[in-house]
PyMOL CGO cylinders between C-alpha atoms (Angstrom):
from pymol import cmd
from pymol.cgo import CYLINDER

trace = [
    CYLINDER, 67.27, -29.73, 17.09, 65.27, -32.05, 15.00, 0.3, 1, 1, 1, 1, 1, 1,
    CYLINDER, 65.27, -32.05, 15.00, 64.26, -31.07, 11.02, 0.3, 1, 1, 1, 1, 1, 1,
    CYLINDER, 64.26, -31.07, 11.02, 60.36, -31.59, 12.84, 0.3, 1, 1, 1, 1, 1, 1,
    CYLINDER, 60.36, -31.59, 12.84, 61.15, -28.85, 15.70, 0.3, 1, 1, 1, 1, 1, 1,
    CYLINDER, 61.15, -28.85, 15.70, 62.93, -26.71, 13.08, 0.3, 1, 1, 1, 1, 1, 1,
    CYLINDER, 62.93, -26.71, 13.08, 59.54, -27.30, 10.67, 0.3, 1, 1, 1, 1, 1, 1,
    CYLINDER, 59.54, -27.30, 10.67, 57.38, -26.49, 13.62, 0.3, 1, 1, 1, 1, 1, 1,
    CYLINDER, 57.38, -26.49, 13.62, 59.26, -23.19, 14.37, 0.3, 1, 1, 1, 1, 1, 1,
    CYLINDER, 59.26, -23.19, 14.37, 58.99, -22.00, 11.23, 0.3, 1, 1, 1, 1, 1, 1,
    CYLINDER, 58.99, -22.00, 11.23, 55.47, -23.07, 10.09, 0.3, 1, 1, 1, 1, 1, 1,
    CYLINDER, 55.47, -23.07, 10.09, 54.65, -21.20, 13.97, 0.3, 1, 1, 1, 1, 1, 1,
    CYLINDER, 54.65, -21.20, 13.97, 56.89, -18.53, 13.06, 0.3, 1, 1, 1, 1, 1, 1,
    CYLINDER, 56.89, -18.53, 13.06, 55.04, -18.06, 9.16, 0.3, 1, 1, 1, 1, 1, 1,
    CYLINDER, 55.04, -18.06, 9.16, 51.61, -18.38, 10.96, 0.3, 1, 1, 1, 1, 1, 1,
    CYLINDER, 51.61, -18.38, 10.96, 52.24, -15.53, 13.16, 0.3, 1, 1, 1, 1, 1, 1,
    CYLINDER, 52.24, -15.53, 13.16, 53.24, -13.25, 10.48, 0.3, 1, 1, 1, 1, 1, 1,
    CYLINDER, 53.24, -13.25, 10.48, 50.07, -14.73, 8.49, 0.3, 1, 1, 1, 1, 1, 1,
    CYLINDER, 50.07, -14.73, 8.49, 48.30, -13.59, 11.69, 0.3, 1, 1, 1, 1, 1, 1,
    CYLINDER, 48.30, -13.59, 11.69, 49.98, -10.43, 11.93, 0.3, 1, 1, 1, 1, 1, 1,
    CYLINDER, 49.98, -10.43, 11.93, 49.46, -9.43, 8.42, 0.3, 1, 1, 1, 1, 1, 1,
    CYLINDER, 49.46, -9.43, 8.42, 45.50, -10.57, 8.60, 0.3, 1, 1, 1, 1, 1, 1,
    CYLINDER, 45.50, -10.57, 8.60, 44.87, -8.36, 11.94, 0.3, 1, 1, 1, 1, 1, 1,
    CYLINDER, 44.87, -8.36, 11.94, 46.52, -5.61, 10.32, 0.3, 1, 1, 1, 1, 1, 1,
    CYLINDER, 46.52, -5.61, 10.32, 44.57, -5.34, 7.18, 0.3, 1, 1, 1, 1, 1, 1,
    CYLINDER, 44.57, -5.34, 7.18, 41.66, -5.94, 9.27, 0.3, 1, 1, 1, 1, 1, 1,
    CYLINDER, 41.66, -5.94, 9.27, 42.53, -2.72, 11.66, 0.3, 1, 1, 1, 1, 1, 1,
    CYLINDER, 42.53, -2.72, 11.66, 43.43, -1.00, 8.97, 0.3, 1, 1, 1, 1, 1, 1,
    CYLINDER, 43.43, -1.00, 8.97, 39.99, -1.97, 6.76, 0.3, 1, 1, 1, 1, 1, 1,
    CYLINDER, 39.99, -1.97, 6.76, 37.86, -0.80, 10.53, 0.3, 1, 1, 1, 1, 1, 1,
    CYLINDER, 37.86, -0.80, 10.53, 39.84, 1.89, 10.49, 0.3, 1, 1, 1, 1, 1, 1,
    CYLINDER, 39.84, 1.89, 10.49, 39.02, 3.19, 6.83, 0.3, 1, 1, 1, 1, 1, 1,
    CYLINDER, 39.02, 3.19, 6.83, 35.70, 2.75, 7.55, 0.3, 1, 1, 1, 1, 1, 1,
    CYLINDER, 35.70, 2.75, 7.55, 35.29, 4.82, 10.75, 0.3, 1, 1, 1, 1, 1, 1,
    CYLINDER, 35.29, 4.82, 10.75, 37.04, 7.36, 8.69, 0.3, 1, 1, 1, 1, 1, 1,
    CYLINDER, 37.04, 7.36, 8.69, 34.51, 7.23, 5.46, 0.3, 1, 1, 1, 1, 1, 1,
    CYLINDER, 34.51, 7.23, 5.46, 32.09, 7.16, 8.01, 0.3, 1, 1, 1, 1, 1, 1,
    CYLINDER, 32.09, 7.16, 8.01, 33.01, 9.88, 9.89, 0.3, 1, 1, 1, 1, 1, 1,
    CYLINDER, 33.01, 9.88, 9.89, 33.29, 11.76, 6.39, 0.3, 1, 1, 1, 1, 1, 1,
    CYLINDER, 33.29, 11.76, 6.39, 30.13, 10.61, 5.44, 0.3, 1, 1, 1, 1, 1, 1,
    CYLINDER, 30.13, 10.61, 5.44, 28.34, 12.06, 8.82, 0.3, 1, 1, 1, 1, 1, 1,
    CYLINDER, 28.34, 12.06, 8.82, 30.23, 15.83, 8.03, 0.3, 1, 1, 1, 1, 1, 1,
    CYLINDER, 30.23, 15.83, 8.03, 28.62, 15.49, 4.76, 0.3, 1, 1, 1, 1, 1, 1,
    CYLINDER, 28.62, 15.49, 4.76, 25.27, 15.05, 5.96, 0.3, 1, 1, 1, 1, 1, 1,
    CYLINDER, 25.27, 15.05, 5.96, 25.69, 17.80, 8.47, 0.3, 1, 1, 1, 1, 1, 1,
    CYLINDER, 25.69, 17.80, 8.47, 26.48, 20.34, 5.72, 0.3, 1, 1, 1, 1, 1, 1,
    CYLINDER, 26.48, 20.34, 5.72, 23.81, 18.87, 3.85, 0.3, 1, 1, 1, 1, 1, 1,
    CYLINDER, 23.81, 18.87, 3.85, 21.06, 19.35, 6.23, 0.3, 1, 1, 1, 1, 1, 1,
    CYLINDER, 21.06, 19.35, 6.23, 22.32, 22.64, 6.84, 0.3, 1, 1, 1, 1, 1, 1,
    CYLINDER, 22.32, 22.64, 6.84, 22.21, 23.85, 3.37, 0.3, 1, 1, 1, 1, 1, 1,
    CYLINDER, 22.21, 23.85, 3.37, 18.63, 22.13, 2.89, 0.3, 1, 1, 1, 1, 1, 1,
    CYLINDER, 18.63, 22.13, 2.89, 17.42, 23.82, 5.77, 0.3, 1, 1, 1, 1, 1, 1,
    CYLINDER, 17.42, 23.82, 5.77, 18.41, 27.12, 4.95, 0.3, 1, 1, 1, 1, 1, 1,
    CYLINDER, 18.41, 27.12, 4.95, 16.80, 26.23, 1.67, 0.3, 1, 1, 1, 1, 1, 1,
    CYLINDER, 16.80, 26.23, 1.67, 13.89, 24.69, 2.89, 0.3, 1, 1, 1, 1, 1, 1,
    CYLINDER, 13.89, 24.69, 2.89, 13.29, 28.54, 4.41, 0.3, 1, 1, 1, 1, 1, 1,
    CYLINDER, 13.29, 28.54, 4.41, 14.29, 30.24, 1.60, 0.3, 1, 1, 1, 1, 1, 1,
    CYLINDER, 14.29, 30.24, 1.60, 11.75, 28.44, -0.43, 0.3, 1, 1, 1, 1, 1, 1,
    CYLINDER, 11.75, 28.44, -0.43, 8.81, 28.96, 2.14, 0.3, 1, 1, 1, 1, 1, 1,
    CYLINDER, 8.81, 28.96, 2.14, 9.31, 32.17, 2.48, 0.3, 1, 1, 1, 1, 1, 1,
    CYLINDER, 9.31, 32.17, 2.48, 8.95, 32.60, -1.19, 0.3, 1, 1, 1, 1, 1, 1,
    CYLINDER, 8.95, 32.60, -1.19, 5.90, 30.61, -1.10, 0.3, 1, 1, 1, 1, 1, 1,
    CYLINDER, 5.90, 30.61, -1.10, 4.48, 32.27, 1.23, 0.3, 1, 1, 1, 1, 1, 1,
    CYLINDER, 4.48, 32.27, 1.23, 5.20, 35.46, -0.41, 0.3, 1, 1, 1, 1, 1, 1,
    CYLINDER, 5.20, 35.46, -0.41, 3.52, 33.78, -3.66, 0.3, 1, 1, 1, 1, 1, 1,
    CYLINDER, 3.52, 33.78, -3.66, 0.48, 32.84, -1.40, 0.3, 1, 1, 1, 1, 1, 1,
    CYLINDER, 0.48, 32.84, -1.40, 0.06, 36.70, 0.07, 0.3, 1, 1, 1, 1, 1, 1,
    CYLINDER, 0.06, 36.70, 0.07, 0.25, 38.19, -3.64, 0.3, 1, 1, 1, 1, 1, 1,
    CYLINDER, 0.25, 38.19, -3.64, -1.86, 35.66, -5.60, 0.3, 1, 1, 1, 1, 1, 1,
    CYLINDER, -1.86, 35.66, -5.60, -5.25, 37.22, -5.18, 0.3, 1, 1, 1, 1, 1, 1,
    CYLINDER, -5.25, 37.22, -5.18, -3.61, 40.06, -7.12, 0.3, 1, 1, 1, 1, 1, 1,
    CYLINDER, -3.61, 40.06, -7.12, -1.94, 38.66, -9.46, 0.3, 1, 1, 1, 1, 1, 1,
    CYLINDER, -1.94, 38.66, -9.46, -4.40, 35.48, -10.28, 0.3, 1, 1, 1, 1, 1, 1,
    CYLINDER, -4.40, 35.48, -10.28, -7.94, 35.15, -11.12, 0.3, 1, 1, 1, 1, 1, 1,
    CYLINDER, -7.94, 35.15, -11.12, -10.39, 32.38, -10.60, 0.3, 1, 1, 1, 1, 1, 1,
    CYLINDER, -10.39, 32.38, -10.60, -12.77, 31.12, -12.70, 0.3, 1, 1, 1, 1, 1, 1,
    CYLINDER, -12.77, 31.12, -12.70, -15.59, 32.20, -11.05, 0.3, 1, 1, 1, 1, 1, 1,
    CYLINDER, -15.59, 32.20, -11.05, -14.32, 35.36, -10.65, 0.3, 1, 1, 1, 1, 1, 1,
    CYLINDER, -14.32, 35.36, -10.65, -13.81, 35.86, -14.41, 0.3, 1, 1, 1, 1, 1, 1,
    CYLINDER, -13.81, 35.86, -14.41, -17.40, 34.55, -15.53, 0.3, 1, 1, 1, 1, 1, 1,
    CYLINDER, -17.40, 34.55, -15.53, -19.25, 36.73, -13.15, 0.3, 1, 1, 1, 1, 1, 1,
    CYLINDER, -19.25, 36.73, -13.15, -16.85, 39.62, -14.40, 0.3, 1, 1, 1, 1, 1, 1,
    CYLINDER, -16.85, 39.62, -14.40, -18.00, 38.46, -18.13, 0.3, 1, 1, 1, 1, 1, 1,
    CYLINDER, -18.00, 38.46, -18.13, -21.60, 38.20, -17.10, 0.3, 1, 1, 1, 1, 1, 1,
    CYLINDER, -21.60, 38.20, -17.10, -21.52, 41.59, -15.99, 0.3, 1, 1, 1, 1, 1, 1,
    CYLINDER, -21.52, 41.59, -15.99, -19.77, 42.49, -18.85, 0.3, 1, 1, 1, 1, 1, 1,
    CYLINDER, -19.77, 42.49, -18.85, -22.23, 41.24, -21.47, 0.3, 1, 1, 1, 1, 1, 1,
    CYLINDER, -22.23, 41.24, -21.47, -25.18, 42.50, -19.23, 0.3, 1, 1, 1, 1, 1, 1,
    CYLINDER, -25.18, 42.50, -19.23, -23.38, 46.14, -19.73, 0.3, 1, 1, 1, 1, 1, 1,
    CYLINDER, -23.38, 46.14, -19.73, -22.63, 45.62, -23.30, 0.3, 1, 1, 1, 1, 1, 1,
    CYLINDER, -22.63, 45.62, -23.30, -26.76, 44.34, -23.65, 0.3, 1, 1, 1, 1, 1, 1,
    CYLINDER, -26.76, 44.34, -23.65, -27.94, 47.35, -21.68, 0.3, 1, 1, 1, 1, 1, 1,
    CYLINDER, -27.94, 47.35, -21.68, -25.75, 50.05, -24.48, 0.3, 1, 1, 1, 1, 1, 1,
    CYLINDER, -25.75, 50.05, -24.48, -27.28, 48.23, -27.25, 0.3, 1, 1, 1, 1, 1, 1,
    CYLINDER, -27.28, 48.23, -27.25, -30.60, 48.25, -26.27, 0.3, 1, 1, 1, 1, 1, 1,
    CYLINDER, -30.60, 48.25, -26.27, -30.15, 52.19, -25.53, 0.3, 1, 1, 1, 1, 1, 1,
    CYLINDER, -30.15, 52.19, -25.53, -28.31, 52.74, -28.56, 0.3, 1, 1, 1, 1, 1, 1,
    CYLINDER, -28.31, 52.74, -28.56, -31.28, 50.76, -30.60, 0.3, 1, 1, 1, 1, 1, 1,
    CYLINDER, -31.28, 50.76, -30.60, -33.97, 53.03, -28.62, 0.3, 1, 1, 1, 1, 1, 1,
    CYLINDER, -33.97, 53.03, -28.62, -31.55, 56.21, -29.58, 0.3, 1, 1, 1, 1, 1, 1,
    CYLINDER, -31.55, 56.21, -29.58, -31.95, 54.85, -33.21, 0.3, 1, 1, 1, 1, 1, 1,
    CYLINDER, -31.95, 54.85, -33.21, -34.97, 54.14, -33.83, 0.3, 1, 1, 1, 1, 1, 1,
    CYLINDER, -34.97, 54.14, -33.83, -36.18, 57.50, -32.39, 0.3, 1, 1, 1, 1, 1, 1,
    CYLINDER, -36.18, 57.50, -32.39, -34.10, 59.32, -34.62, 0.3, 1, 1, 1, 1, 1, 1,
    CYLINDER, -34.10, 59.32, -34.62, -35.63, 57.20, -37.51, 0.3, 1, 1, 1, 1, 1, 1,
    CYLINDER, -35.63, 57.20, -37.51, -39.23, 58.07, -36.55, 0.3, 1, 1, 1, 1, 1, 1,
    CYLINDER, -39.23, 58.07, -36.55, -38.66, 61.56, -35.75, 0.3, 1, 1, 1, 1, 1, 1,
]
cmd.load_cgo(trace, "trace")
């Protein structure tokens, strides 16, 4: 065999080994990516389930708040209307007391 042929076989062997290593590396990387994608998909499903249950719980709390709101919260208009009624009643009582006291001074 000539030196050229030996060199050619050695180069072909080295190139084949290099291509095999590159192929193995690519295959391994793709497998890791697929595994990572599967893991992420599982995490997303778990988070979606948890968030959907939390969302339902928050909706229930919000509905409870909406039903309790009229009993624990007074609107500004209701407050103003009630205070006007109280002021009117106080003025009526004040007028009655003035008449009562002025009547007793005259008598």
